[in-house]
Structure formats: C-alpha cells, structure tokens
DRENDO-1510 file (C-alpha; in Angstrom, 1 decimal, always signed):
<recs>
REC; n; res; u; v; w
REC; 1; MET; -15.5; -61.9; +5.4 .
REC; 2; LEU; -17.6; -59.0; +4.5 .
REC; 3; LYS; -19.1; -57.3; +8.0 .
REC; 4; VAL; -22.6; -55.0; +7.6 .
REC; 5; GLY; -24.1; -53.3; +10.2 .
REC; 6; ILE; -28.0; -52.6; +10.2 .
REC; 7; ILE; -29.5; -49.4; +11.3 .
REC; 8; GLY; -33.2; -50.4; +12.2 .
REC; 9; VAL; -33.9; -53.7; +13.0 .
REC; 10; GLY; -37.3; -53.9; +12.8 .
REC; 11; THR; -39.1; -56.2; +10.4 .
REC; 12; VAL; -37.1; -56.1; +7.2 .
REC; 13; GLY; -33.8; -55.6; +8.9 .
REC; 14; THR; -34.6; -58.4; +11.3 .
REC; 15; SER; -35.4; -60.5; +7.9 .
REC; 16; VAL; -32.2; -59.2; +6.8 .
REC; 17; CYS; -30.4; -61.3; +9.9 .
REC; 18; GLN; -32.1; -64.4; +9.3 .
REC; 19; ILE; -32.0; -64.5; +5.6 .
REC; 20; LEU; -28.3; -64.0; +6.0 .
REC; 21; GLU; -28.1; -67.1; +8.2 .
REC; 22; ASP; -30.4; -69.1; +6.7 .
REC; 23; ASN; -28.9; -69.1; +3.3 .
REC; 24; LYS; -26.2; -68.4; +4.5 .
REC; 25; ASP; -24.0; -71.0; +1.9 .
REC; 26; ILE; -25.6; -69.9; -1.5 .
REC; 27; ILE; -25.6; -66.4; -0.5 .
REC; 28; THR; -21.6; -67.5; -0.2 .
REC; 29; ALA; -21.2; -68.9; -3.5 .
REC; 30; ARG; -23.0; -66.0; -5.2 .
REC; 31; ALA; -20.9; -63.3; -3.2 .
REC; 32; GLY; -18.1; -65.1; -3.5 .
REC; 33; VAL; -17.0; -64.0; +0.2 .
REC; 34; GLU; -18.9; -64.3; +3.8 .
REC; 35; ILE; -21.1; -61.9; +4.4 .
REC; 36; THR; -22.1; -61.2; +8.0 .
REC; 37; PRO; -24.1; -58.9; +9.8 .
REC; 38; VAL; -22.3; -58.2; +13.4 .
REC; 39; ALA; -24.3; -55.4; +14.7 .
REC; 40; GLY; -27.7; -53.3; +14.5 .
REC; 41; VAL; -28.7; -50.4; +16.1 .
REC; 42; VAL; -32.7; -50.1; +17.7 .
REC; 43; ASN; -34.5; -47.1; +19.6 .
REC; 44; ASN; -35.6; -49.7; +22.0 .
REC; 45; LEU; -32.9; -52.3; +23.5 .
REC; 46; SER; -35.6; -53.7; +25.7 .
REC; 47; LYS; -38.1; -55.1; +23.1 .
REC; 48; LYS; -37.3; -58.8; +22.1 .
REC; 49; ARG; -35.9; -59.1; +18.6 .
REC; 50; ASP; -35.7; -62.8; +16.7 .
REC; 51; VAL; -32.0; -61.6; +15.8 .
REC; 52; SER; -28.1; -63.1; +17.0 .
REC; 53; ILE; -26.0; -59.7; +16.3 .
REC; 54; LYS; -25.3; -57.2; +19.1 .
REC; 55; LEU; -27.7; -54.6; +19.2 .
REC; 56; THR; -27.2; -50.5; +20.4 .
REC; 57; ASP; -29.1; -47.7; +20.3 .
REC; 58; ASN; -26.2; -45.5; +19.3 .
REC; 59; ILE; -25.7; -45.0; +15.3 .
REC; 60; ASP; -22.2; -44.2; +16.3 .
REC; 61; ASP; -21.5; -47.5; +17.5 .
REC; 62; ILE; -22.0; -48.6; +13.7 .
REC; 63; LEU; -20.5; -45.6; +12.1 .
REC; 64; ASN; -17.1; -45.6; +14.1 .
REC; 65; ASP; -17.0; -49.1; +13.9 .
REC; 66; ASP; -14.0; -49.6; +11.1 .
REC; 67; SER; -14.4; -53.1; +10.9 .
REC; 68; ILE; -17.8; -52.6; +9.7 .
REC; 69; ASP; -17.8; -52.8; +5.3 .
REC; 70; ILE; -21.5; -52.2; +4.9 .
REC; 71; VAL; -24.0; -50.0; +6.4 .
REC; 72; VAL; -27.4; -51.2; +5.9 .
REC; 73; GLU; -30.1; -48.1; +6.7 .
REC; 74; LEU; -33.6; -49.4; +7.4 .
REC; 75; MET; -34.3; -46.4; +9.7 .
REC; 76; GLY; -37.6; -44.1; +7.7 .
REC; 77; GLY; -37.6; -40.5; +7.7 .
REC; 78; VAL; -35.3; -38.3; +5.3 .
REC; 79; GLU; -33.3; -36.1; +7.1 .
REC; 80; GLY; -32.1; -38.0; +9.8 .
REC; 81; PRO; -31.4; -40.7; +7.3 .
REC; 82; TYR; -29.4; -38.5; +5.3 .
REC; 83; GLU; -27.0; -37.4; +7.7 .
REC; 84; VAL; -26.6; -41.1; +8.8 .
REC; 85; VAL; -26.1; -42.2; +5.1 .
REC; 86; LYS; -24.0; -39.1; +4.2 .
REC; 87; LYS; -21.5; -39.7; +7.5 .
REC; 88; ALA; -21.6; -43.8; +6.2 .
REC; 89; LEU; -20.4; -42.5; +2.9 .
REC; 90; GLU; -18.3; -39.9; +4.3 .
REC; 91; LYS; -16.2; -42.8; +6.5 .
REC; 92; GLY; -16.3; -45.3; +3.3 .
REC; 93; LYS; -18.8; -47.9; +4.2 .
REC; 94; ALA; -20.6; -48.9; +1.4 .
REC; 95; VAL; -24.3; -48.3; +1.8 .
REC; 96; VAL; -27.7; -50.1; +1.2 .
REC; 97; THR; -30.5; -48.5; +1.9 .
REC; 98; ALA; -34.9; -49.3; +1.4 .
REC; 99; ASN; -35.9; -45.2; +2.2 .
REC; 100; LYS; -37.8; -44.1; -1.1 .
REC; 101; ALA; -38.5; -41.3; +0.8 .
REC; 102; LEU; -35.0; -40.2; +1.4 .
REC; 103; LEU; -33.8; -40.5; -1.7 .
REC; 104; ALA; -37.0; -38.9; -3.4 .
REC; 105; TYR; -35.3; -35.7; -1.9 .
REC; 106; HIS; -31.7; -36.5; -1.4 .
REC; 107; ARG; -30.8; -38.7; -4.2 .
REC; 108; TYR; -28.8; -36.5; -6.5 .
REC; 109; ASP; -26.4; -35.0; -3.7 .
REC; 110; LEU; -26.5; -38.4; -2.0 .
REC; 111; GLN; -24.5; -39.8; -5.7 .
REC; 112; ASP; -22.2; -36.8; -5.9 .
REC; 113; ILE; -21.5; -37.8; -1.5 .
REC; 114; ALA; -20.7; -41.5; -2.9 .
REC; 115; GLY; -18.4; -40.7; -4.9 .
REC; 116; ASP; -16.4; -44.2; -5.8 .
REC; 117; THR; -18.0; -45.8; -2.4 .
REC; 118; ALA; -21.2; -48.0; -3.2 .
REC; 119; PHE; -24.4; -46.8; -2.6 .
REC; 120; GLU; -27.4; -49.2; -3.4 .
REC; 121; PHE; -31.0; -48.7; -3.0 .
REC; 122; GLU; -33.3; -51.5; -5.0 .
REC; 123; ALA; -35.3; -52.5; -1.9 .
REC; 124; ALA; -36.8; -49.0; -2.4 .
REC; 125; VAL; -38.7; -49.4; -5.1 .
REC; 126; ALA; -41.3; -52.1; -5.6 .
REC; 127; GLY; -40.1; -54.1; -2.4 .
REC; 128; GLY; -38.7; -57.7; -3.9 .
REC; 129; ILE; -39.5; -56.6; -7.6 .
REC; 130; PRO; -35.7; -56.1; -9.0 .
REC; 131; ILE; -36.9; -53.0; -11.0 .
REC; 132; ILE; -33.4; -50.6; -10.7 .
REC; 133; ASN; -31.3; -53.1; -11.9 .
REC; 134; ALA; -33.8; -54.1; -14.8 .
REC; 135; LEU; -33.9; -50.4; -15.5 .
REC; 136; ARG; -30.4; -49.2; -14.8 .
REC; 137; ASP; -28.6; -52.7; -16.6 .
REC; 138; GLY; -31.1; -54.7; -18.2 .
REC; 139; LEU; -32.6; -51.7; -20.7 .
REC; 140; SER; -29.7; -49.5; -20.3 .
REC; 141; ALA; -29.9; -49.5; -24.5 .
REC; 142; ASN; -33.2; -48.4; -24.5 .
REC; 143; HIS; -34.4; -44.7; -24.3 .
REC; 144; ILE; -37.9; -45.2; -21.6 .
REC; 145; GLU; -41.1; -44.0; -23.7 .
REC; 146; SER; -42.9; -44.5; -20.5 .
REC; 147; MET; -43.6; -46.2; -17.1 .
REC; 148; LYS; -46.8; -46.9; -15.4 .
REC; 149; GLY; -46.7; -49.2; -11.9 .
REC; 150; ILE; -48.3; -50.6; -9.3 .
REC; 151; MET; -46.1; -49.3; -6.6 .
REC; 152; ASN; -48.2; -49.3; -3.2 .
REC; 153; GLY; -49.5; -52.7; -2.3 .
REC; 154; THR; -52.3; -50.8; +0.2 .
REC; 155; CYS; -53.9; -48.9; -2.2 .
REC; 156; ASN; -53.8; -51.9; -4.4 .
REC; 157; TYR; -55.7; -54.2; -1.8 .
REC; 158; MET; -58.1; -51.5; -1.8 .
REC; 159; LEU; -59.2; -50.9; -4.4 .
REC; 160; THR; -59.1; -54.9; -5.3 .
REC; 161; ARG; -61.7; -55.4; -2.7 .
REC; 162; MET; -64.0; -52.5; -3.5 .
REC; 163; ILE; -63.8; -53.7; -7.3 .
REC; 164; ASN; -64.3; -57.4; -6.9 .
REC; 165; ASP; -66.1; -57.4; -3.7 .
REC; 166; GLY; -68.4; -54.5; -3.4 .
REC; 167; VAL; -66.8; -53.0; -0.4 .
REC; 168; GLU; -66.8; -49.2; +0.4 .
REC; 169; TYR; -63.9; -47.3; +1.2 .
REC; 170; GLU; -64.4; -46.4; +5.1 .
REC; 171; ASP; -64.6; -50.3; +5.8 .
REC; 172; ILE; -62.0; -51.5; +3.5 .
REC; 173; LEU; -59.7; -49.1; +5.0 .
REC; 174; LYS; -60.5; -50.1; +8.2 .
REC; 175; GLU; -60.0; -53.8; +7.1 .
REC; 176; SER; -56.4; -52.6; +5.6 .
REC; 177; GLN; -55.2; -51.2; +9.2 .
REC; 178; GLU; -56.4; -54.0; +10.8 .
REC; 179; LEU; -54.3; -56.5; +8.8 .
REC; 180; GLY; -51.6; -53.8; +9.1 .
REC; 181; TYR; -51.3; -52.9; +5.3 .
REC; 182; ALA; -52.4; -50.0; +6.4 .
REC; 183; GLU; -51.0; -47.2; +9.1 .
REC; 184; ALA; -52.7; -45.7; +12.1 .
REC; 185; ASP; -52.4; -42.6; +9.8 .
REC; 186; PRO; -52.6; -43.9; +6.2 .
REC; 187; THR; -52.2; -40.9; +4.1 .
REC; 188; PHE; -48.9; -41.5; +2.8 .
REC; 189; ASP; -50.7; -44.6; +1.2 .
REC; 190; VAL; -53.7; -43.8; +0.5 .
REC; 191; GLY; -52.6; -40.1; -0.6 .
REC; 192; GLY; -50.2; -41.4; -3.5 .
REC; 193; PHE; -46.9; -40.0; -1.7 .
REC; 194; ASP; -45.3; -43.1; -1.0 .
REC; 195; ALA; -45.9; -44.4; -4.6 .
REC; 196; ALA; -45.2; -40.5; -5.7 .
REC; 197; HIS; -41.7; -41.2; -3.9 .
REC; 198; LYS; -41.0; -44.5; -6.0 .
REC; 199; LEU; -41.6; -42.7; -8.8 .
REC; 200; LEU; -39.6; -40.2; -8.7 .
REC; 201; ILE; -36.4; -42.6; -8.3 .
REC; 202; LEU; -37.3; -44.7; -11.2 .
REC; 203; ALA; -38.0; -41.4; -13.2 .
REC; 204; SER; -34.3; -40.3; -12.1 .
REC; 205; ILE; -33.3; -43.5; -13.5 .
REC; 206; ALA; -34.9; -43.5; -17.0 .
REC; 207; TYR; -34.7; -39.9; -17.8 .
REC; 208; GLY; -32.0; -38.0; -15.2 .
REC; 209; ILE; -34.9; -36.3; -13.6 .
REC; 210; ASP; -34.3; -34.3; -10.4 .
REC; 211; ALA; -37.8; -33.7; -9.6 .
REC; 212; LYS; -39.2; -33.5; -5.9 .
REC; 213; PRO; -42.4; -34.8; -5.0 .
REC; 214; GLU; -43.6; -30.9; -4.4 .
REC; 215; ASP; -42.8; -30.8; -8.5 .
REC; 216; ILE; -45.4; -33.0; -9.5 .
REC; 217; LEU; -49.3; -34.4; -10.0 .
REC; 218; ILE; -49.8; -36.3; -6.5 .
REC; 219; GLU; -53.9; -37.9; -5.8 .
REC; 220; GLY; -54.6; -40.5; -3.6 .
REC; 221; ILE; -57.7; -42.9; -3.3 .
REC; 222; GLU; -59.5; -41.0; -1.0 .
REC; 223; ASN; -62.7; -40.1; -3.1 .
REC; 224; ILE; -63.3; -43.1; -4.7 .
REC; 225; ASN; -66.7; -44.5; -4.2 .
REC; 226; SER; -69.1; -47.4; -5.7 .
REC; 227; ASP; -70.3; -45.4; -8.5 .
REC; 228; ASP; -66.7; -45.0; -9.6 .
REC; 229; ILE; -66.3; -48.8; -9.4 .
REC; 230; ALA; -69.7; -49.6; -11.1 .
REC; 231; PHE; -69.0; -47.1; -14.0 .
REC; 232; ALA; -65.5; -49.1; -14.3 .
REC; 233; LYS; -66.9; -52.6; -14.2 .
REC; 234; GLU; -69.9; -51.3; -17.3 .
REC; 235; PHE; -67.0; -49.9; -19.8 .
REC; 236; ASN; -64.1; -52.4; -18.9 .
REC; 237; TYR; -61.9; -50.7; -16.9 .
REC; 238; SER; -59.6; -51.3; -14.1 .
REC; 239; LEU; -59.5; -48.9; -11.2 .
REC; 240; LYS; -55.9; -48.5; -9.8 .
REC; 241; LEU; -53.6; -46.2; -8.6 .
REC; 242; LEU; -50.8; -45.7; -10.9 .
REC; 243; GLY; -47.4; -44.0; -11.4 .
REC; 244; ILE; -47.0; -42.6; -14.6 .
REC; 245; ALA; -44.1; -41.1; -16.0 .
REC; 246; LYS; -44.4; -40.7; -20.0 .
REC; 247; LYS; -41.6; -38.5; -22.4 .
REC; 248; ASN; -43.2; -36.3; -25.5 .
REC; 249; ASN; -40.4; -35.1; -27.0 .
REC; 250; ASN; -38.5; -33.0; -24.6 .
REC; 251; GLU; -40.4; -33.2; -21.9 .
REC; 252; VAL; -41.9; -35.6; -19.3 .
REC; 253; GLU; -44.9; -36.3; -17.4 .
REC; 254; LEU; -44.6; -37.6; -13.7 .
REC; 255; ARG; -47.9; -38.3; -12.1 .
REC; 256; VAL; -49.5; -39.9; -9.4 .
REC; 257; HIS; -53.4; -40.9; -9.4 .
REC; 258; PRO; -56.6; -42.9; -9.7 .
REC; 259; VAL; -56.3; -44.3; -13.3 .
REC; 260; LEU; -58.8; -46.1; -15.4 .
REC; 261; ILE; -57.6; -48.5; -17.9 .
REC; 262; PRO; -58.3; -51.4; -20.1 .
REC; 263; ASP; -58.8; -54.8; -18.6 .
REC; 264; SER; -57.1; -56.1; -21.4 .
REC; 265; GLU; -53.7; -54.5; -20.3 .
REC; 266; MET; -51.5; -56.3; -18.1 .
REC; 267; ILE; -51.3; -54.0; -15.4 .
REC; 268; SER; -54.8; -54.1; -14.8 .
REC; 269; LYS; -54.4; -57.9; -14.1 .
REC; 270; VAL; -52.3; -56.9; -10.6 .
REC; 271; ASP; -54.0; -57.2; -7.4 .
REC; 272; GLY; -54.3; -57.4; -4.0 .
REC; 273; VAL; -51.0; -56.4; -2.2 .
REC; 274; MET; -48.9; -57.3; -5.2 .
REC; 275; ASN; -46.9; -55.0; -7.4 .
REC; 276; GLY; -46.2; -54.4; -10.8 .
REC; 277; ILE; -44.6; -51.9; -13.2 .
REC; 278; SER; -44.7; -51.5; -17.1 .
REC; 279; VAL; -42.2; -50.1; -18.9 .
REC; 280; ILE; -41.6; -49.4; -22.6 .
REC; 281; GLY; -38.8; -49.0; -23.9 .
REC; 282; ASP; -37.5; -48.3; -27.9 .
REC; 283; LYS; -36.4; -51.1; -28.8 .
REC; 284; VAL; -37.3; -53.8; -26.3 .
REC; 285; GLY; -41.1; -52.8; -26.0 .
REC; 286; GLU; -43.1; -53.6; -23.3 .
REC; 287; THR; -41.5; -55.5; -20.4 .
REC; 288; MET; -43.4; -56.3; -17.4 .
REC; 289; TYR; -42.2; -56.8; -13.8 .
REC; 290; TYR; -44.7; -58.1; -10.8 .
REC; 291; GLY; -44.2; -59.5; -7.6 .
REC; 292; PRO; -44.2; -58.7; -3.9 .
REC; 293; GLY; -43.7; -55.2; -3.4 .
REC; 294; ALA; -43.7; -55.2; +0.7 .
REC; 295; GLY; -43.2; -57.4; +3.6 .
REC; 296; GLY; -40.1; -58.3; +5.6 .
REC; 297; ASP; -38.5; -60.7; +3.7 .
REC; 298; ALA; -39.5; -59.4; +0.1 .
REC; 299; THR; -37.5; -56.4; +0.6 .
REC; 300; ALA; -34.7; -58.1; +2.5 .
REC; 301; SER; -34.5; -60.0; -0.4 .
REC; 302; ALA; -33.4; -56.7; -2.5 .
REC; 303; VAL; -31.6; -55.6; +0.2 .
REC; 304; ILE; -29.4; -58.9; +0.4 .
REC; 305; ALA; -29.0; -58.9; -3.5 .
REC; 306; ASN; -27.4; -55.2; -3.3 .
REC; 307; ILE; -25.0; -56.5; -0.5 .
REC; 308; ILE; -24.2; -59.1; -2.8 .
REC; 309; ASP; -23.4; -57.1; -5.5 .
REC; 310; ILE; -20.9; -54.7; -3.7 .
REC; 311; ALA; -19.6; -58.0; -2.5 .
REC; 312; ARG; -18.7; -59.3; -6.1 .
REC; 313; SER; -18.0; -55.7; -7.7 .
REC; 314; GLY; -17.4; -53.4; -5.2 .
REC; 315; LYS; -19.5; -49.9; -6.7 .
REC; 316; SER; -21.6; -50.0; -8.9 .
REC; 317; THR; -20.8; -47.2; -11.0 .
REC; 318; PRO; -22.8; -44.9; -11.3 .
REC; 319; MET; -25.4; -44.8; -8.7 .
REC; 320; LEU; -28.3; -43.7; -10.8 .
REC; 321; GLY; -26.7; -45.1; -14.3 .
REC; 322; PHE; -25.2; -42.1; -15.3 .
REC; 323; ASN; -22.2; -39.7; -15.1 .
REC; 324; GLN; -24.0; -37.2; -17.4 .
REC; 325; SER; -27.2; -35.7; -18.7 .
REC; 326; LEU; -29.4; -38.8; -20.4 .
REC; 327; GLU; -30.6; -36.7; -23.1 .
REC; 328; SER; -30.0; -33.1; -23.6 .
REC; 329; GLY; -32.9; -30.6; -22.9 .
REC; 330; LEU; -35.3; -33.1; -21.6 .
REC; 331; LYS; -37.5; -31.3; -18.4 .
REC; 332; LEU; -40.5; -32.0; -16.7 .
REC; 333; ALA; -44.0; -31.3; -18.6 .
REC; 334; ASN; -46.2; -28.8; -16.9 .
REC; 335; ILE; -49.2; -31.2; -16.0 .
REC; 336; ASP; -51.6; -28.7; -17.2 .
REC; 337; GLU; -50.7; -28.8; -21.2 .
REC; 338; MET; -51.4; -33.0; -20.4 .
REC; 339; GLN; -53.6; -34.2; -23.0 .
REC; 340; THR; -55.7; -37.6; -21.7 .
REC; 341; LYS; -59.1; -38.7; -21.4 .
REC; 342; TYR; -61.4; -38.2; -18.2 .
REC; 343; TYR; -64.4; -39.6; -16.1 .
REC; 344; LEU; -66.3; -37.2; -14.3 .
REC; 345; ARG; -69.3; -38.3; -11.4 .
REC; 346; LEU; -71.2; -34.7; -11.2 .
REC; 347; ASP; -74.5; -35.1; -8.9 .
REC; 348; VAL; -76.7; -32.6; -10.4 .
REC; 349; GLU; -80.3; -31.1; -9.9 .
REC; 350; ASP; -83.0; -33.6; -11.3 .
REC; 351; LYS; -84.7; -31.5; -14.2 .
REC; 352; SER; -84.7; -30.2; -17.8 .
REC; 353; GLY; -81.8; -28.6; -19.2 .
REC; 354; VAL; -79.1; -29.7; -16.5 .
REC; 355; LEU; -77.6; -32.1; -19.1 .
REC; 356; ALA; -77.8; -29.4; -22.0 .
REC; 357; LYS; -76.0; -27.4; -19.4 .
REC; 358; VAL; -73.4; -30.1; -18.1 .
REC; 359; ALA; -72.8; -30.6; -22.2 .
REC; 360; THR; -72.5; -26.5; -22.8 .
REC; 361; ILE; -69.8; -25.9; -20.3 .
REC; 362; LEU; -67.4; -28.6; -21.3 .
REC; 363; GLY; -68.4; -27.9; -25.0 .
REC; 364; ASP; -66.7; -24.0; -24.4 .
REC; 365; ARG; -63.7; -25.7; -23.4 .
REC; 366; ASN; -63.8; -27.9; -26.2 .
REC; 367; ILE; -64.0; -31.4; -24.3 .
REC; 368; SER; -66.9; -34.2; -25.5 .
REC; 369; ILE; -68.7; -36.5; -24.0 .
REC; 370; LYS; -68.1; -39.8; -25.6 .
REC; 371; THR; -70.3; -42.0; -23.2 .
REC; 372; MET; -72.6; -41.2; -20.0 .
REC; 373; VAL; -74.6; -42.9; -17.6 .
REC; 374; GLN; -77.2; -41.4; -15.6 .
REC; 375; LYS; -78.6; -43.1; -12.4 .
REC; 376; GLY; -81.1; -42.1; -9.8 .
REC; 377; SER; -79.9; -40.9; -6.3 .
REC; 378; SER; -82.6; -39.1; -4.7 .
REC; 379; THR; -86.1; -37.3; -5.3 .
REC; 380; ASN; -84.6; -34.4; -6.1 .
REC; 381; THR; -80.9; -35.2; -7.7 .
REC; 382; VAL; -79.4; -37.6; -10.3 .
REC; 383; LYS; -75.7; -38.9; -10.9 .
REC; 384; LEU; -74.1; -38.4; -14.0 .
REC; 385; LEU; -71.4; -40.4; -14.4 .
REC; 386; LEU; -69.6; -39.4; -18.2 .
REC; 387; SER; -66.3; -40.1; -19.9 .
REC; 388; THR; -64.7; -37.7; -22.2 .
REC; 389; HIS; -62.6; -37.6; -25.3 .
REC; 390; SER; -58.9; -36.3; -25.1 .
REC; 391; CYS; -58.7; -33.2; -24.0 .
REC; 392; LYS; -56.1; -31.0; -21.6 .
REC; 393; GLU; -55.9; -30.8; -18.1 .
REC; 394; SER; -56.3; -27.1; -18.0 .
REC; 395; ASP; -59.6; -27.3; -20.0 .
REC; 396; ILE; -61.1; -30.2; -17.6 .
REC; 397; LYS; -59.8; -28.6; -13.9 .
REC; 398; ASP; -61.6; -24.9; -15.5 .
REC; 399; ALA; -64.9; -26.8; -16.4 .
REC; 400; LEU; -65.1; -28.8; -13.2 .
REC; 401; ASN; -64.7; -25.7; -11.6 .
REC; 402; GLU; -67.2; -23.8; -13.1 .
REC; 403; LEU; -69.7; -26.7; -12.9 .
REC; 404; LYS; -68.8; -26.4; -9.2 .
REC; 405; ASN; -70.1; -23.0; -9.1 .
REC; 406; SER; -72.6; -22.9; -11.5 .
REC; 407; GLY; -75.8; -24.0; -9.1 .
REC; 408; ILE; -77.0; -27.2; -10.9 .
REC; 409; VAL; -74.2; -29.4; -9.3 .
REC; 410; LYS; -75.7; -30.1; -5.9 .
REC; 411; SER; -71.9; -31.5; -4.2 .
REC; 412; LYS; -67.7; -31.4; -5.4 .
REC; 413; PRO; -67.5; -33.1; -8.7 .
REC; 414; ALA; -65.3; -36.5; -8.9 .
REC; 415; MET; -62.8; -36.6; -11.8 .
REC; 416; ILE; -60.1; -39.5; -12.6 .
REC; 417; ARG; -58.0; -40.1; -15.6 .
REC; 418; ILE; -58.6; -42.5; -18.4 .
REC; 419; GLU; -55.5; -43.9; -19.9 .
REC; 420; ASP; -56.4; -46.0; -22.7 .
</recs>
C-alpha cells in the first residue's frame, strides 16, 4: 500500500481524495498497488470538508510521518510551498505538485534537491491535459520548433464571450468573477502571469531554458475592446491570450500576450474555459492537446496520474526530462529583436494630413501598412485600425512612442501582435 498525505485540502485536494476512493479498483489495477490518502493539511479545521481522511493544521504532521510515502502539495504560492516540498524531498518522500508558480521560480533547484526521489507535476500546466508527459516522453525524439498554448481558461472564456456575444471587457470580467472563473483580484489571470508560469515550465522541458517570469514578455487582456474584436472578425482572425515559445537557430522566444491568429488554425477553435496547446516537432510536425485546464476533478486526474506513475516505476528520471543541456548554446532571445506582424488601434484627429503623418512615422522605421479600417469616433476624432507587414518589435515600440507624443493621437495607442 502507498500512503498519501495532501497539503492543501481545497477543491483539488478534495477531488483527489474522492477519486482515489471512487475509482479505487481501476487505480489499484493500473498502479499495481493500493493507493490510500491518509491525512491532509488545512488552514481552518472548523470548515467542513467532504473527505474521510484525518485533517490537521500542522504541516509537520505530514512531513514527519514516516508511514506517508507521497506528499501532494496543493498549497499555492511560492516560497512557503518551496520550503515544504524541499523538506519532503530531503526526507525521501515522493512529491506531486500542481503548483505552477512554485515551479516557475524553483524548478531547477527542486530537480537538484529531488535527486533520486520522485517529483512529478503534470497538473501544474493545463489541468487535465497530459502535456508534461507528452513533451517529456511522447515527443522526446523531436527538436521542439515551437509551442503555442491557451493555458488560462479565465482569459479564454472572457475573450470567447467578447467575440461571440459582444460583451464588453468590464462586463465579462464581472460575470467571470460571479461564476468563480476569476478571483476578486483577477490580475494573476487577466494580466497573463498564470499563463507565463506554465509556459516557463514547458520551455524548460522543451529547451532546457532556465528563465524566470521577470525575464520574458508578459502582457494581459485588460486593454482589449470591441474595436479590436470587430477588426479580428473583419479579417478572419481569432483573438486569444497565448503563451508562445519559438526556437530560431540558437535562440528561444518566450512570450505571453494577446494574439490575432487566423480562424483556420486549430488552436483558434479552442473556446470557453478550455485549454489547448499546439506543439510542433521537427519530425512529428504539429500535435494538438485539448481539454479542461482547471477544475477540481480535471486537475486531480493529473495529480493521481502522477501518483500512479510513481507507484509503477518510482522515480521518473529526470524530473524535467534531461540530465544535461539539451542543445548546446541555446539561450533566451531578446524580445526587442523579434519579428512579427502587428495590429494597431489609434484614436487620431479627424483632419487632413493625419493619415499621411501616421504612415510617415511608421515608414521611417521600415514598418509598412498591410490593411486599414477607419471608424468614426466623435466629431473631432476617428479610429484607425490597421495591421502591418512583418517588422521588428523595437521598431513598433519606437513608432508607438512617437505616435503617442505626436499630438495627432488623442489616447494611448493599442497594439496586438499577429501570428500567421
């Protein structure tokens, strides 16, 4: 029998207990051993929970119990969980975590600490989608050329409603909070940080890149409005918040931001709270992974899959899928050197010569306009919605800064990157 202690018996922890009980027969058959949750840690012992295990508010009751074989960490946060996981590994207990923030900052040192002790984390990225094992095992014969992922169900739900139903950002944010998709403080989701943590984990497995959230481009969906949605529809684009990784020679781009992508792409079909990740390998081509990215049962399913893996074979060596540098000389790309296409939204004065000045400012930086839509805004201003041909990130930033200070643009210019 394998005994499991759960640190953090909230929605996911409760589901882990319930699934281990409900599906005990099939889990035992697949694991080759009975897996039993025996204890859980909670902050509030007076709160009623639908579990039959012993509960405590003292983490040491789990860490110091020599009969517990596997610790499941579901606390949330970074430094507190790091100390807990570190102690569990040092005591020789296998660890399973769903904590993407912990791994975004400490994945490499935890791999070193784990050594020969099993440490698994499938549930940390895209909930119930087995993307970690797909990258680490199923695609291990491939150089990963690129990844594009919808990895935050809250943002995807909000953008889907804005596109399909014409709901404004503030209204859909309030609705998402009422439905429980978004927190009272939604910054972690809508600001792109949740997706960034997940992208960094995938990038480590695919490329061996040791980057922190502060090292990469992260933008959220807070500034998207109905004009952007209308432009996307007119030119057959979908609007998604994507985590993107691209390998170009010896450099890897890592970025999270809203993206206009053609309606024809598979990932553009991923709507609502669902997640989807496209991975392109040099030998296999494009593979697509789709499913629920959050929720108690979906995330618990991935947690238990890791527990079963540990029961079957002990340590999955190594944690991130490699013991040495994957590709010699591979480094994080400078985002300012990135080349892509762009969509711009400009509120400009409604008078002659303005369009020519906009074109001149862009042209001076080798930025050419591909498409343009002009929409009436008020008696004194119009909206220019335009897309560019491929150009450099630093050039578009310089152009936007000059437009902002030109006197012809009446509010802060908006920009969305185009991936086609």
